[in-house]
MIVEX-703468 format. One line per field, with one value per residue: residue number from 1; chain; x, y, z of N, C-alpha, C in turn. Coordinates in nm, 2 decimals, decimal comma, always signed. Each point is the difference from the previous one (the first is absolute). Example, Ala and Ser with C-alpha at 12.3 -4.5 7.8 and 13.67 -1.06 7.14 Angstrom:
REM MIVEX-703468
rovo	[1; 2]
lumnu	[A; A]
neast	[+1,32; -0,04]
nnorth	[-0,57; +0,11]
nup	[+0,78; -0,07]
caeast	[-0,09; +0,09]
canorth	[+0,12; +0,11]
caup	[+0,00; +0,00]
ceast	[+0,09; -0,08]
cnorth	[+0,12; +0,11]
cup	[+0,00; +0,08]
This chain:
REM MIVEX-703468
rovo	[1; 2; 3; 4; 5; 6; 7; 8; 9; 10; 11; 12; 13; 14; 15; 16; 17; 18; 19; 20; 21; 22; 23; 24; 25; 26; 27; 28; 29; 30; 31; 32; 33; 34; 35; 36; 37; 38; 39; 40; 41; 42; 43; 44; 45; 46; 47; 48; 49; 50; 51; 52; 53; 54; 55; 56; 57; 58; 59; 60; 61; 62; 63; 64; 65; 66; 67; 68; 69; 70; 71; 72; 73; 74; 75; 76; 77; 78; 79; 80; 81; 82; 83; 84; 85; 86; 87; 88; 89; 90; 91; 92; 93; 94; 95; 96; 97; 98; 99; 100; 101; 102; 103; 104; 105; 106; 107; 108; 109; 110; 111; 112; 113; 114; 115; 116; 117; 118; 119; 120; 121; 122; 123; 124; 125; 126; 127; 128; 129; 130; 131; 132; 133; 134; 135; 136; 137; 138; 139; 140; 141; 142; 143; 144; 145; 146; 147; 148; 149; 150; 151; 152; 153; 154; 155; 156; 157; 158; 159; 160; 161; 162; 163; 164; 165; 166; 167; 168; 169; 170; 171; 172; 173; 174; 175; 176; 177; 178; 179; 180; 181; 182; 183; 184; 185; 186; 187; 188; 189; 190; 191; 192; 193; 194; 195; 196; 197; 198; 199; 200; 201; 202; 203; 204; 205; 206; 207; 208; 209; 210; 211; 212; 213; 214; 215; 216; 217; 218; 219; 220; 221; 222; 223; 224; 225; 226; 227; 228; 229; 230; 231; 232; 233; 234; 235; 236; 237; 238; 239; 240; 241; 242; 243; 244; 245; 246; 247; 248; 249; 250; 251; 252; 253; 254; 255; 256; 257]
lumnu	[A; A; A; A; A; A; A; A; A; A; A; A; A; A; A; A; A; A; A; A; A; A; A; A; A; A; A; A; A; A; A; A; A; A; A; A; A; A; A; A; A; A; A; A; A; A; A; A; A; A; A; A; A; A; A; A; A; A; A; A; A; A; A; A; A; A; A; A; A; A; A; A; A; A; A; A; A; A; A; A; A; A; A; A; A; A; A; A; A; A; A; A; A; A; A; A; A; A; A; A; A; A; A; A; A; A; A; A; A; A; A; A; A; A; A; A; A; A; A; A; A; A; A; A; A; A; A; A; A; A; A; A; A; A; A; A; A; A; A; A; A; A; A; A; A; A; A; A; A; A; A; A; A; A; A; A; A; A; A; A; A; A; A; A; A; A; A; A; A; A; A; A; A; A; A; A; A; A; A; A; A; A; A; A; A; A; A; A; A; A; A; A; A; A; A; A; A; A; A; A; A; A; A; A; A; A; A; A; A; A; A; A; A; A; A; A; A; A; A; A; A; A; A; A; A; A; A; A; A; A; A; A; A; A; A; A; A; A; A; A; A; A; A; A; A; A; A; A; A; A; A; A; A; A; A; A; A]
neast	[-0,27; +0,10; +0,02; +0,11; +0,10; +0,08; +0,03; -0,13; -0,03; +0,10; -0,04; -0,12; +0,06; +0,09; -0,10; -0,08; +0,11; +0,03; -0,13; -0,01; +0,12; -0,04; -0,12; +0,06; +0,08; -0,12; +0,00; -0,06; -0,12; -0,04; -0,05; +0,11; +0,07; -0,08; +0,01; +0,13; +0,00; -0,08; +0,11; -0,08; -0,01; -0,11; -0,03; +0,02; -0,05; -0,09; +0,00; +0,02; -0,10; -0,04; -0,12; +0,04; -0,03; +0,05; +0,06; -0,05; -0,05; +0,10; -0,11; -0,07; +0,08; +0,00; -0,13; +0,00; +0,08; -0,07; -0,12; +0,04; +0,06; -0,11; -0,07; +0,09; -0,05; -0,04; +0,09; -0,12; +0,05; +0,11; -0,09; -0,08; +0,12; +0,00; -0,12; +0,05; -0,08; +0,11; +0,06; +0,13; -0,05; +0,08; +0,08; -0,07; +0,08; -0,04; +0,13; -0,07; -0,06; +0,11; -0,01; +0,12; -0,09; +0,12; +0,02; -0,13; -0,05; -0,13; +0,03; +0,13; -0,05; -0,10; +0,11; +0,04; -0,14; +0,00; +0,11; -0,06; -0,12; +0,06; +0,06; -0,12; +0,03; -0,05; +0,10; -0,04; -0,01; +0,12; +0,06; -0,05; +0,05; +0,11; -0,01; -0,02; +0,10; +0,08; -0,04; +0,01; +0,09; +0,01; -0,05; -0,11; -0,03; -0,11; -0,04; -0,08; -0,12; -0,05; +0,10; -0,05; +0,12; +0,09; +0,07; +0,01; -0,14; -0,02; +0,09; -0,07; -0,01; +0,12; -0,03; -0,07; -0,08; -0,03; -0,09; -0,08; -0,11; -0,05; +0,04; -0,09; -0,11; -0,01; -0,03; +0,10; -0,12; +0,07; +0,02; -0,05; +0,13; -0,02; +0,13; +0,00; +0,12; +0,03; +0,12; +0,02; +0,08; +0,13; -0,03; +0,06; -0,07; -0,07; -0,06; -0,08; -0,05; -0,09; +0,10; -0,02; +0,14; -0,07; +0,05; +0,13; +0,01; +0,07; -0,09; -0,02; +0,01; +0,10; -0,02; -0,07; -0,12; +0,01; -0,09; -0,03; -0,03; -0,09; -0,01; +0,11; +0,13; +0,04; +0,14; +0,02; +0,13; +0,03; +0,11; -0,10; -0,07; +0,07; +0,08; -0,07; -0,08; -0,10; -0,08; -0,08; -0,03; +0,09; +0,04; -0,01; +0,10; +0,08; +0,10; +0,08; +0,09; +0,10; +0,05; +0,06; -0,13; +0,05; -0,09; -0,07; -0,08; -0,10; -0,05; -0,12; -0,10; +0,02; +0,11; +0,01; +0,00]
nnorth	[-1,36; -0,08; +0,12; -0,02; +0,02; -0,11; +0,05; +0,03; -0,12; -0,04; +0,06; -0,04; -0,11; +0,01; +0,03; -0,09; -0,08; +0,04; -0,01; -0,12; -0,03; +0,05; -0,06; -0,11; +0,01; +0,03; -0,11; -0,06; +0,01; -0,12; +0,04; +0,08; -0,10; -0,07; +0,10; +0,01; -0,13; +0,00; -0,07; -0,11; +0,00; -0,08; +0,09; +0,10; -0,06; -0,03; +0,13; +0,05; -0,09; +0,04; +0,02; -0,06; -0,10; +0,11; -0,01; +0,11; +0,02; -0,04; +0,04; -0,07; -0,11; +0,02; +0,02; -0,11; -0,07; +0,05; -0,02; -0,12; -0,03; +0,06; -0,07; -0,09; +0,07; -0,12; -0,06; +0,03; +0,07; +0,02; +0,02; +0,07; +0,05; +0,00; +0,04; -0,08; +0,03; +0,00; -0,11; +0,01; -0,12; +0,00; -0,10; -0,10; -0,07; +0,12; +0,03; +0,07; -0,13; -0,01; +0,13; +0,05; -0,02; -0,03; -0,04; -0,04; +0,11; +0,01; +0,13; -0,01; -0,07; +0,09; +0,07; -0,11; -0,03; +0,13; -0,02; -0,12; +0,06; +0,10; -0,10; -0,03; +0,13; +0,01; +0,09; -0,03; -0,13; +0,02; +0,07; -0,10; -0,09; +0,07; +0,02; -0,13; -0,03; +0,10; -0,06; -0,13; +0,06; +0,04; +0,11; -0,08; +0,06; +0,05; -0,13; +0,07; -0,06; +0,08; +0,07; -0,07; -0,04; -0,09; -0,03; -0,11; +0,02; +0,02; -0,09; -0,04; +0,13; -0,04; -0,09; -0,05; +0,08; -0,10; +0,05; +0,03; -0,07; +0,11; +0,06; -0,08; +0,06; +0,09; -0,09; -0,04; -0,05; +0,03; +0,09; -0,10; -0,01; +0,11; +0,02; +0,10; +0,01; +0,04; +0,05; -0,03; -0,08; -0,04; -0,07; -0,12; +0,00; -0,11; +0,03; -0,10; +0,01; -0,07; -0,01; +0,12; +0,00; +0,11; +0,00; +0,05; +0,07; +0,12; +0,02; +0,13; +0,09; +0,02; -0,13; +0,01; +0,00; -0,13; -0,01; -0,12; -0,09; -0,09; -0,11; -0,07; +0,05; +0,08; -0,03; +0,06; +0,01; +0,04; +0,08; +0,09; -0,10; +0,06; +0,00; -0,12; +0,10; -0,08; +0,03; -0,08; +0,00; +0,10; -0,09; +0,04; +0,07; -0,11; +0,00; -0,06; +0,07; -0,05; +0,11; -0,02; -0,03; -0,12; +0,03; -0,11; +0,07; -0,09; +0,07; -0,04; -0,03; -0,11; +0,06; +0,00; +0,13]
nup	[+0,71; -0,03; -0,05; +0,08; -0,09; -0,01; -0,11; -0,02; +0,05; -0,07; -0,11; +0,03; +0,03; -0,10; -0,08; +0,06; +0,00; -0,12; -0,03; +0,06; -0,06; -0,12; +0,02; +0,05; -0,11; -0,06; +0,08; -0,10; +0,06; +0,00; +0,11; +0,01; -0,05; +0,08; +0,09; -0,03; -0,01; +0,11; +0,04; +0,01; +0,13; -0,02; -0,10; +0,08; +0,11; -0,09; -0,04; +0,12; +0,04; -0,11; +0,07; -0,10; +0,09; +0,07; -0,12; -0,06; -0,12; -0,09; -0,08; +0,10; +0,00; -0,13; +0,01; +0,08; -0,09; -0,10; +0,06; +0,04; -0,12; -0,06; +0,09; -0,04; -0,10; -0,03; -0,08; -0,01; -0,10; +0,08; +0,10; -0,08; -0,03; +0,13; -0,04; -0,10; -0,10; -0,09; +0,05; +0,00; +0,03; +0,11; -0,04; +0,06; -0,08; -0,05; +0,00; -0,10; +0,01; +0,08; -0,03; +0,02; +0,10; +0,06; -0,13; -0,02; -0,06; +0,05; -0,03; +0,04; +0,11; +0,01; -0,02; +0,07; +0,00; +0,03; +0,09; +0,04; +0,02; +0,07; +0,07; -0,02; +0,01; +0,13; -0,04; -0,12; +0,04; +0,07; -0,10; -0,08; +0,08; +0,01; -0,13; -0,01; +0,09; -0,06; -0,11; +0,06; +0,07; -0,13; +0,06; -0,01; -0,12; +0,04; -0,02; -0,08; +0,04; -0,09; +0,06; +0,11; +0,05; -0,03; +0,11; -0,08; -0,02; +0,13; +0,02; -0,11; +0,01; -0,05; +0,09; -0,10; +0,06; +0,09; -0,07; +0,10; +0,02; -0,06; +0,11; +0,07; +0,00; +0,10; +0,09; -0,08; -0,03; -0,11; +0,09; +0,07; -0,04; +0,07; -0,02; +0,09; -0,06; +0,12; -0,03; +0,13; -0,06; +0,01; -0,10; +0,00; -0,12; +0,01; -0,11; +0,05; -0,13; +0,07; +0,08; -0,06; +0,01; +0,05; +0,12; -0,01; +0,12; +0,01; +0,10; -0,02; +0,10; -0,09; +0,01; -0,11; +0,07; +0,00; -0,10; +0,06; -0,11; +0,05; -0,08; +0,04; -0,02; +0,10; -0,02; +0,11; -0,04; +0,12; -0,01; +0,00; +0,06; +0,10; -0,10; -0,02; -0,05; +0,03; -0,11; +0,07; -0,13; -0,01; +0,08; +0,12; -0,05; +0,01; +0,09; -0,08; +0,08; +0,07; +0,05; -0,12; +0,00; -0,03; -0,09; -0,01; -0,08; +0,01; -0,10; +0,05; -0,09; +0,07; -0,02; +0,13; +0,00]
caeast	[+0,05; +0,13; -0,01; +0,13; +0,08; +0,11; +0,10; -0,06; +0,00; +0,14; +0,02; -0,08; +0,06; +0,11; -0,05; -0,07; +0,11; +0,06; -0,09; +0,00; +0,13; +0,00; -0,10; +0,06; +0,11; -0,06; -0,07; -0,14; -0,07; -0,07; -0,14; +0,02; +0,00; -0,13; -0,07; +0,04; -0,02; -0,14; +0,01; -0,03; +0,11; +0,02; +0,08; +0,14; +0,07; +0,02; +0,11; +0,13; +0,04; +0,01; -0,10; -0,07; -0,14; -0,09; +0,00; -0,08; +0,06; +0,12; -0,02; -0,03; +0,13; +0,08; -0,05; +0,04; +0,14; +0,02; -0,05; +0,08; +0,13; -0,01; -0,02; +0,13; +0,09; +0,09; -0,02; -0,11; +0,03; +0,10; -0,05; -0,09; +0,08; +0,04; -0,12; -0,05; -0,12; +0,06; +0,14; +0,08; +0,04; +0,12; -0,02; +0,00; +0,13; +0,10; +0,06; -0,05; -0,13; +0,00; +0,11; +0,05; -0,08; +0,08; +0,08; -0,08; -0,12; -0,11; -0,02; +0,10; -0,03; -0,12; +0,03; +0,08; -0,06; +0,01; +0,13; +0,01; -0,07; +0,08; +0,11; -0,04; -0,05; -0,13; -0,01; -0,12; -0,12; -0,01; -0,05; -0,15; -0,06; +0,01; -0,10; -0,14; -0,03; -0,02; -0,13; -0,11; -0,04; -0,04; -0,15; -0,06; -0,13; -0,12; -0,03; -0,14; -0,02; +0,01; +0,14; +0,10; +0,08; +0,09; +0,12; +0,10; -0,04; +0,03; +0,14; +0,05; -0,11; +0,01; -0,07; -0,14; -0,08; -0,11; -0,11; -0,11; -0,13; -0,02; -0,06; -0,14; -0,03; -0,05; -0,13; -0,03; -0,04; +0,09; +0,13; -0,05; +0,11; +0,06; +0,09; +0,08; +0,12; +0,07; +0,12; +0,02; +0,14; +0,06; -0,02; -0,01; -0,13; -0,04; -0,15; -0,03; -0,14; -0,05; +0,12; +0,10; +0,06; -0,03; +0,10; +0,10; +0,09; +0,00; -0,09; +0,03; -0,11; -0,02; -0,08; -0,15; -0,07; -0,02; -0,11; +0,02; -0,13; +0,02; -0,12; +0,00; +0,08; +0,12; +0,09; +0,11; +0,11; +0,08; +0,11; -0,02; -0,15; -0,06; +0,01; -0,09; -0,14; -0,09; -0,14; -0,06; -0,13; -0,04; -0,01; +0,10; +0,13; +0,08; +0,13; +0,00; +0,05; +0,09; +0,12; +0,11; -0,05; -0,02; -0,14; -0,09; -0,15; -0,07; -0,14; -0,10; -0,13; -0,07; +0,09; -0,03; +0,13]
canorth	[-0,07; +0,05; +0,03; +0,03; -0,11; -0,03; +0,10; +0,12; -0,02; +0,03; +0,14; +0,07; -0,02; +0,09; +0,14; +0,02; +0,02; +0,13; +0,11; +0,00; +0,05; +0,15; +0,06; +0,00; +0,10; +0,13; +0,01; +0,01; -0,12; -0,06; +0,07; +0,12; -0,03; -0,03; +0,12; +0,08; -0,07; -0,06; -0,14; -0,06; -0,06; -0,14; -0,01; +0,05; -0,11; -0,11; +0,05; +0,00; -0,13; -0,08; -0,10; +0,01; -0,06; +0,10; +0,12; -0,02; -0,02; +0,09; +0,14; +0,07; +0,01; +0,11; +0,12; +0,01; +0,03; +0,14; +0,10; -0,02; +0,06; +0,14; +0,05; +0,00; +0,07; -0,09; -0,01; -0,10; -0,06; -0,10; -0,12; -0,07; -0,08; -0,12; -0,08; +0,00; -0,08; -0,12; +0,00; -0,12; -0,07; -0,08; -0,14; -0,01; -0,04; +0,10; +0,05; +0,13; -0,01; +0,04; +0,09; +0,03; +0,10; +0,10; +0,08; +0,06; +0,07; -0,06; +0,05; -0,06; -0,14; -0,01; +0,04; -0,10; -0,05; +0,10; +0,00; -0,11; +0,03; +0,09; -0,08; -0,07; +0,09; +0,05; +0,14; +0,06; -0,05; +0,06; +0,14; +0,00; -0,03; +0,12; +0,10; -0,05; +0,02; +0,14; +0,05; -0,06; +0,08; +0,14; +0,01; -0,01; +0,07; -0,08; -0,05; -0,04; -0,14; -0,04; +0,01; -0,06; -0,11; -0,06; +0,09; +0,00; +0,10; +0,13; +0,02; +0,01; +0,07; -0,01; -0,12; +0,02; -0,04; -0,09; +0,07; -0,08; +0,06; +0,12; -0,02; +0,04; +0,11; -0,04; -0,07; -0,09; -0,13; -0,11; +0,00; +0,02; +0,03; +0,12; +0,04; +0,12; -0,01; +0,13; -0,01; +0,11; +0,00; -0,08; -0,15; -0,09; -0,06; -0,09; -0,02; -0,12; +0,00; -0,13; -0,08; +0,06; +0,12; +0,11; +0,11; -0,04; +0,11; +0,08; +0,11; +0,10; +0,09; +0,09; -0,06; +0,01; -0,13; -0,08; -0,09; -0,13; -0,07; -0,14; -0,07; -0,10; +0,03; +0,09; -0,02; +0,11; -0,04; +0,12; -0,01; +0,09; +0,00; +0,12; +0,11; -0,02; +0,01; -0,06; +0,01; -0,12; +0,03; +0,14; +0,01; +0,08; -0,05; -0,03; -0,07; -0,15; -0,06; +0,09; +0,06; -0,09; -0,13; -0,06; -0,06; -0,03; +0,00; -0,04; +0,05; -0,08; +0,07; -0,02; +0,03; +0,13; +0,08]
caup	[-0,11; -0,05; -0,15; -0,05; -0,04; +0,09; -0,01; +0,06; +0,15; +0,05; -0,02; +0,10; +0,14; +0,00; +0,00; +0,13; +0,10; -0,02; +0,04; +0,15; +0,05; -0,02; +0,09; +0,14; +0,00; +0,00; +0,13; -0,03; +0,03; -0,11; +0,01; -0,07; -0,14; -0,04; +0,00; -0,12; -0,12; -0,01; -0,02; +0,12; +0,08; -0,03; -0,13; +0,02; +0,07; -0,09; -0,10; +0,06; +0,03; -0,13; +0,00; -0,13; +0,00; +0,05; -0,09; -0,12; -0,12; -0,02; -0,03; +0,12; +0,08; -0,06; +0,05; +0,14; +0,01; -0,05; +0,11; +0,12; -0,03; -0,01; +0,13; +0,07; -0,09; -0,07; -0,14; -0,03; -0,14; +0,01; +0,07; -0,09; -0,10; +0,06; +0,02; -0,13; -0,03; -0,05; +0,03; -0,04; +0,13; +0,00; +0,04; +0,15; +0,04; -0,04; +0,11; +0,03; +0,05; +0,14; +0,01; +0,14; +0,05; +0,07; -0,09; -0,10; +0,05; -0,06; -0,14; -0,09; -0,02; -0,08; -0,14; -0,07; -0,12; -0,10; -0,05; -0,09; -0,13; -0,08; -0,05; -0,12; -0,10; +0,03; +0,05; -0,06; +0,07; +0,14; -0,02; -0,02; +0,13; +0,08; -0,05; +0,03; +0,14; +0,04; -0,06; +0,07; +0,12; -0,02; +0,00; -0,13; -0,01; +0,00; -0,13; -0,01; -0,02; -0,14; -0,05; +0,09; -0,05; +0,09; +0,04; -0,11; -0,10; +0,06; +0,01; -0,13; -0,07; -0,15; -0,05; -0,02; +0,12; -0,03; +0,06; +0,03; -0,04; +0,08; +0,13; +0,00; +0,09; +0,13; +0,00; -0,11; +0,05; -0,06; +0,08; +0,14; +0,09; -0,04; +0,11; -0,02; +0,08; +0,02; +0,09; +0,10; +0,02; -0,10; +0,02; -0,11; -0,01; -0,12; -0,01; -0,09; -0,03; -0,05; -0,02; -0,08; +0,05; -0,08; +0,04; +0,10; +0,00; +0,12; +0,01; +0,10; +0,03; -0,11; -0,11; +0,01; +0,02; -0,12; +0,01; -0,05; -0,01; -0,02; +0,00; +0,10; +0,12; -0,01; +0,11; +0,02; +0,08; +0,03; +0,09; +0,11; +0,00; +0,06; -0,10; -0,11; +0,04; -0,10; +0,00; -0,07; -0,05; +0,04; +0,14; +0,06; -0,01; +0,13; -0,03; -0,01; +0,12; +0,08; -0,07; +0,00; -0,01; -0,13; +0,01; -0,12; +0,03; -0,12; +0,00; -0,09; +0,00; +0,12; +0,12; +0,07; +0,02]
ceast	[+0,13; -0,01; +0,14; +0,08; +0,11; +0,10; -0,05; +0,00; +0,14; +0,03; -0,08; +0,05; +0,11; -0,05; -0,06; +0,10; +0,06; -0,09; -0,01; +0,12; +0,00; -0,10; +0,06; +0,11; -0,05; -0,09; -0,15; -0,07; -0,08; -0,14; +0,01; +0,00; -0,14; -0,09; +0,03; -0,02; -0,14; +0,01; -0,03; +0,12; +0,03; +0,08; +0,14; +0,08; +0,03; +0,11; +0,13; +0,05; +0,01; -0,10; -0,09; -0,14; -0,10; -0,01; -0,08; +0,08; +0,12; -0,02; -0,03; +0,13; +0,09; -0,04; +0,04; +0,15; +0,03; -0,03; +0,09; +0,14; +0,00; -0,02; +0,14; +0,11; +0,10; -0,03; -0,10; +0,02; +0,10; -0,05; -0,10; +0,07; +0,04; -0,12; -0,08; -0,13; +0,05; +0,14; +0,07; +0,05; +0,13; -0,02; +0,02; +0,14; +0,11; +0,07; -0,05; -0,14; -0,02; +0,12; +0,04; -0,08; +0,07; +0,07; -0,09; -0,12; -0,12; -0,02; +0,10; -0,03; -0,12; +0,03; +0,08; -0,06; +0,01; +0,14; +0,03; -0,07; +0,08; +0,12; -0,04; -0,07; -0,14; -0,02; -0,12; -0,12; -0,02; -0,05; -0,15; -0,07; -0,01; -0,11; -0,14; -0,03; -0,03; -0,13; -0,12; -0,06; -0,02; -0,15; -0,05; -0,13; -0,12; -0,04; -0,14; -0,02; +0,01; +0,13; +0,10; +0,06; +0,08; +0,11; +0,10; -0,03; +0,03; +0,14; +0,06; -0,11; +0,01; -0,07; -0,15; -0,08; -0,12; -0,12; -0,12; -0,13; -0,03; -0,09; -0,15; -0,02; -0,05; -0,15; -0,03; -0,03; +0,08; +0,13; -0,04; +0,11; +0,07; +0,08; +0,07; +0,12; +0,07; +0,11; +0,01; +0,15; +0,06; -0,02; +0,01; -0,13; -0,01; -0,15; -0,02; -0,15; -0,04; +0,12; +0,11; +0,06; -0,01; +0,10; +0,09; +0,11; -0,01; -0,10; +0,04; -0,13; -0,02; -0,08; -0,15; -0,06; -0,04; -0,12; +0,03; -0,13; +0,03; -0,14; -0,02; +0,07; +0,11; +0,08; +0,10; +0,10; +0,09; +0,10; -0,01; -0,15; -0,06; +0,00; -0,09; -0,14; -0,09; -0,14; -0,06; -0,15; -0,06; -0,03; +0,12; +0,14; +0,07; +0,12; -0,01; +0,05; +0,09; +0,12; +0,12; -0,04; +0,00; -0,13; -0,06; -0,14; -0,07; -0,15; -0,08; -0,13; -0,08; +0,07; -0,05; +0,13; -0,02]
cnorth	[+0,06; +0,02; +0,02; -0,12; -0,02; +0,12; +0,13; -0,01; +0,03; +0,15; +0,08; -0,01; +0,10; +0,15; +0,03; +0,02; +0,13; +0,12; +0,01; +0,06; +0,15; +0,07; +0,01; +0,10; +0,14; +0,02; +0,02; -0,13; -0,05; +0,06; +0,13; -0,02; -0,04; +0,12; +0,08; -0,07; -0,05; -0,15; -0,06; -0,05; -0,14; -0,02; +0,05; -0,10; -0,12; +0,03; -0,01; -0,14; -0,09; -0,11; +0,01; -0,04; +0,10; +0,13; -0,03; -0,02; +0,10; +0,14; +0,08; +0,01; +0,10; +0,14; +0,02; +0,04; +0,15; +0,10; -0,01; +0,07; +0,15; +0,07; +0,01; +0,08; -0,09; +0,00; -0,11; -0,07; -0,11; -0,12; -0,07; -0,08; -0,14; -0,09; +0,00; -0,08; -0,13; +0,00; -0,13; -0,07; -0,07; -0,14; +0,00; -0,04; +0,10; +0,05; +0,14; +0,00; +0,04; +0,08; +0,03; +0,12; +0,12; +0,09; +0,07; +0,06; -0,07; +0,04; -0,07; -0,15; -0,02; +0,03; -0,10; -0,06; +0,10; +0,00; -0,11; +0,03; +0,10; -0,07; -0,07; +0,09; +0,05; +0,14; +0,07; -0,04; +0,06; +0,15; +0,01; -0,03; +0,12; +0,10; -0,05; +0,02; +0,14; +0,05; -0,05; +0,09; +0,15; +0,02; +0,00; +0,08; -0,09; -0,04; -0,04; -0,14; -0,04; +0,00; -0,07; -0,12; -0,06; +0,09; +0,00; +0,11; +0,14; +0,03; +0,02; +0,07; -0,01; -0,13; +0,04; -0,05; -0,09; +0,06; -0,10; +0,07; +0,12; -0,02; +0,05; +0,11; -0,06; -0,06; -0,08; -0,14; -0,12; -0,01; +0,02; +0,03; +0,13; +0,06; +0,13; +0,00; +0,14; -0,02; +0,12; +0,01; -0,09; -0,15; -0,07; -0,06; -0,08; -0,02; -0,11; +0,00; -0,13; -0,09; +0,05; +0,13; +0,12; +0,12; -0,06; +0,11; +0,07; +0,11; +0,09; +0,09; +0,10; -0,06; +0,02; -0,13; -0,07; -0,10; -0,13; -0,07; -0,14; -0,07; -0,10; +0,03; +0,10; -0,01; +0,11; -0,06; +0,12; -0,03; +0,10; +0,03; +0,13; +0,12; -0,01; +0,00; -0,04; +0,03; -0,11; +0,03; +0,13; +0,02; +0,09; -0,06; -0,02; -0,07; -0,15; -0,07; +0,10; +0,05; -0,11; -0,15; -0,05; -0,08; -0,02; +0,01; -0,03; +0,05; -0,08; +0,07; -0,02; +0,04; +0,13; +0,07; +0,10]
cup	[-0,05; -0,15; -0,05; -0,04; +0,10; +0,00; +0,06; +0,15; +0,06; +0,00; +0,10; +0,14; +0,01; +0,02; +0,13; +0,11; -0,02; +0,04; +0,16; +0,06; -0,01; +0,09; +0,14; +0,01; +0,02; +0,13; -0,02; +0,03; -0,12; +0,00; -0,07; -0,15; -0,05; -0,02; -0,13; -0,13; -0,03; -0,03; +0,14; +0,08; -0,04; -0,13; +0,02; +0,07; -0,09; -0,10; +0,07; +0,03; -0,12; +0,01; -0,13; +0,00; +0,06; -0,08; -0,13; -0,13; -0,01; -0,02; +0,13; +0,08; -0,06; +0,06; +0,15; +0,01; -0,04; +0,11; +0,12; -0,02; -0,01; +0,14; +0,08; -0,09; -0,07; -0,15; -0,04; -0,13; +0,01; +0,07; -0,09; -0,11; +0,07; +0,03; -0,13; -0,02; -0,05; +0,03; -0,06; +0,12; -0,02; +0,05; +0,16; +0,05; -0,03; +0,13; +0,04; +0,06; +0,14; +0,03; +0,15; +0,05; +0,06; -0,10; -0,10; +0,06; -0,07; -0,14; -0,09; -0,03; -0,10; -0,15; -0,07; -0,12; -0,12; -0,06; -0,10; -0,14; -0,09; -0,07; -0,13; -0,10; +0,02; +0,03; -0,06; +0,07; +0,13; -0,01; -0,02; +0,13; +0,09; -0,04; +0,03; +0,15; +0,04; -0,06; +0,07; +0,11; -0,02; +0,00; -0,14; +0,00; +0,01; -0,14; -0,01; -0,04; -0,15; -0,06; +0,08; -0,06; +0,11; +0,03; -0,11; -0,11; +0,05; -0,01; -0,14; -0,09; -0,15; -0,05; -0,01; +0,12; -0,05; +0,08; +0,02; -0,05; +0,08; +0,12; -0,01; +0,10; +0,13; -0,01; -0,12; +0,05; -0,06; +0,08; +0,15; +0,10; -0,05; +0,11; -0,05; +0,10; +0,01; +0,10; +0,09; +0,03; -0,11; +0,03; -0,14; -0,01; -0,12; +0,00; -0,11; -0,02; -0,07; -0,04; -0,08; +0,06; -0,09; +0,04; +0,10; +0,00; +0,13; -0,01; +0,11; +0,02; -0,11; -0,12; +0,02; +0,03; -0,13; +0,02; -0,07; +0,01; -0,02; +0,00; +0,11; +0,13; -0,04; +0,12; +0,00; +0,10; +0,02; +0,10; +0,12; +0,00; +0,06; -0,09; -0,11; +0,05; -0,11; +0,03; -0,08; -0,04; +0,06; +0,15; +0,06; +0,00; +0,13; -0,04; -0,01; +0,13; +0,07; -0,08; +0,01; -0,02; -0,14; +0,00; -0,14; +0,04; -0,14; +0,02; -0,10; +0,01; +0,13; +0,13; +0,07; +0,03; +0,11]
């Protein structure tokens, strides 16, 4: 499924072409990039080719771009500026809509919407966007279930947190779905409990295991399934999937794990 806007699709194609060009200039294979970034070959090939329909949500794509760029010793912050969560699109009949490929680099073409935005007085907004992107990918501390919130609350600690009901203890019959999540590496993770997002952020191996409880179902979505180990109802923990795999797993009271 394609989760990207038209402007993001164009930006992603430019960035993918640029990353592939830099990789080939450094004489590195795409398999080598996959090993170093823990991103699957399928996702890397889709990123380089700009195949948006084969890529996950923008927050995952941002993580792919960051890890790929850092592996090539490129400026990941500059590239992430070129792939914004929200962008100002140019009209399709604008003479800048199809720039001269021979004269401009992928990064300069993808920054054209930002230059237009600056021209209309958006400097402050862009500064805020850069800060948001750099903060999204900073390792986040483990957040207990009772104090967890959305990623917006994590990024703005001055805002009052919306706390949930204190988490029950293990083997509580009122919560037949009990999941312990532990990171064996870095991964973006989102935890939804009974249809409500309770946590969204980056987990690392330095974070402590976290217990989550649900009455009906609990869904975990991760951008690096092999680094996220899960224990379902106190059973032996095991990874959600393969390293670099983007995966959703839903647990219910009647499910086997």
